[in-house]
LOTORDREN-941573 format. One line per field, with one value per residue (C-alpha): z, y, x; residue number from 1. Coordinates in Angstrom, 1 decimal, padded with zeros to 4 digits. Example, Ala and Ser with C-alpha at 12.3 -4.5 7.8 and 13.67 -1.06 7.14 Angstrom:
2
Z <- [007.8 007.1] $
Y <- [-004.5 -001.1] $
X <- [012.3 013.7] $
num <- [1 2] $
//
This chain:
125
Z <- [095.2 092.5 088.7 086.5 082.8 080.4 076.8 074.0 072.3 069.1 068.9 069.7 066.9 064.4 065.4 065.0 061.8 060.0 056.7 058.2 061.7 063.6 063.8 060.1 059.1 061.3 059.9 056.3 057.0 058.5 055.7 053.1 054.9 055.0 051.3 050.3 052.2 050.6 047.1 047.8 049.1 046.3 043.7 040.1 039.0 041.7 043.7 040.9 041.7 045.4 046.4 049.7 051.0 054.3 055.2 057.9 059.1 062.2 064.2 063.2 060.7 058.9 056.7 053.7 051.5 048.2 045.7 042.4 040.6 039.0 040.5 044.1 045.7 044.1 045.5 049.0 049.4 047.2 044.9 045.1 042.7 039.4 035.7 033.0 029.6 026.4 025.7 022.2 020.6 020.7 022.8 025.3 024.4 026.9 027.4 029.9 030.2 026.8 025.0 023.6 024.9 023.5 025.6 026.0 029.8 032.7 036.3 038.3 041.9 043.2 045.0 048.7 050.0 050.0 052.6 051.6 052.7 056.2 056.3 055.3 058.0 060.6 059.4 059.1 062.7] $
Y <- [112.9 115.5 115.3 118.3 118.1 120.7 120.9 122.6 124.4 124.8 121.1 120.1 122.4 120.9 117.4 118.0 120.1 118.4 116.8 113.3 114.4 112.2 114.8 115.6 111.9 111.2 114.3 113.2 109.8 111.2 113.7 111.0 108.7 111.5 112.4 108.7 108.7 112.0 110.6 107.6 109.7 112.3 112.1 111.3 112.1 114.7 112.4 112.6 116.3 115.8 116.5 117.1 119.5 120.0 123.6 125.3 128.4 130.6 128.0 125.1 122.3 122.1 119.4 120.7 118.7 120.5 119.7 121.6 120.4 123.4 122.4 121.5 124.6 123.6 120.1 121.1 124.0 122.6 124.7 126.4 125.7 127.4 127.6 126.0 127.6 126.8 128.9 128.0 126.6 127.3 124.2 121.7 118.0 115.1 111.6 110.5 106.8 106.1 108.9 111.9 115.2 118.7 121.7 125.4 125.5 123.1 123.9 122.3 121.5 122.3 119.9 119.1 119.9 117.0 117.8 114.9 116.6 117.2 113.6 112.3 114.4 112.9 109.3 109.8 110.8] $
X <- [065.5 064.8 064.9 065.5 064.6 065.8 064.5 066.4 063.6 065.5 066.5 062.9 061.5 064.0 063.1 059.3 059.5 062.4 061.6 061.8 060.7 058.3 055.5 055.8 055.7 052.6 050.9 051.6 050.2 047.0 046.5 047.0 044.5 041.9 042.6 042.0 038.7 037.7 038.5 036.4 033.5 033.6 030.9 031.8 035.4 035.9 038.1 040.7 041.2 042.1 045.7 047.5 050.2 052.0 052.6 054.6 052.8 053.0 051.0 053.3 052.7 049.4 048.1 046.0 043.7 042.8 040.1 040.7 037.5 035.7 032.4 033.5 031.8 028.5 028.8 029.9 027.4 024.5 022.4 019.1 016.3 017.1 016.2 018.3 018.1 020.0 023.1 024.4 021.2 017.5 016.7 018.0 018.3 018.5 017.2 014.5 013.7 015.2 013.3 014.9 013.4 013.8 012.8 013.6 013.5 014.2 013.2 016.0 015.0 018.5 020.8 021.5 025.0 027.4 030.1 032.3 035.5 034.2 032.9 036.4 038.0 035.6 036.1 039.9 040.5] $
num <- [1 2 3 4 5 6 7 8 9 10 11 12 13 14 15 16 17 18 19 20 21 22 23 24 25 26 27 28 29 30 31 32 33 34 35 36 37 38 39 40 41 42 43 44 45 46 47 48 49 50 51 52 53 54 55 56 57 58 59 60 61 62 63 64 65 66 67 68 69 70 71 72 73 74 75 76 77 78 79 80 81 82 83 84 85 86 87 88 89 90 91 92 93 94 95 96 97 98 99 100 101 102 103 104 105 106 107 108 109 110 111 112 113 114 115 116 117 118 119 120 121 122 123 124 125] $
//
């Protein structure tokens, strides 16, 4: 006994890439799940700037998670130690332990990288 299976490549591609196709729906579900995790893991209000997109490229369907917050690169990559100087005034003003402090220079120690998008991808799999 022999069995022969023939696949219509065009029909299969339409099934997988169609707007309501199985592969597209599953990809959308997974991308949304990872985006929800990323929004929860993001510091401050950065999670409000996360959006998703499904793109069809030369390698097939791709799920894309986008964070359009202006400081996202500084959070993901971290910062080196740096100096902070006043721009518009002659001094900086901030509170430390309830006391108001004025100074002309702050030596910021830098920040560690926070790869919250990569962590969300790992947790969302």
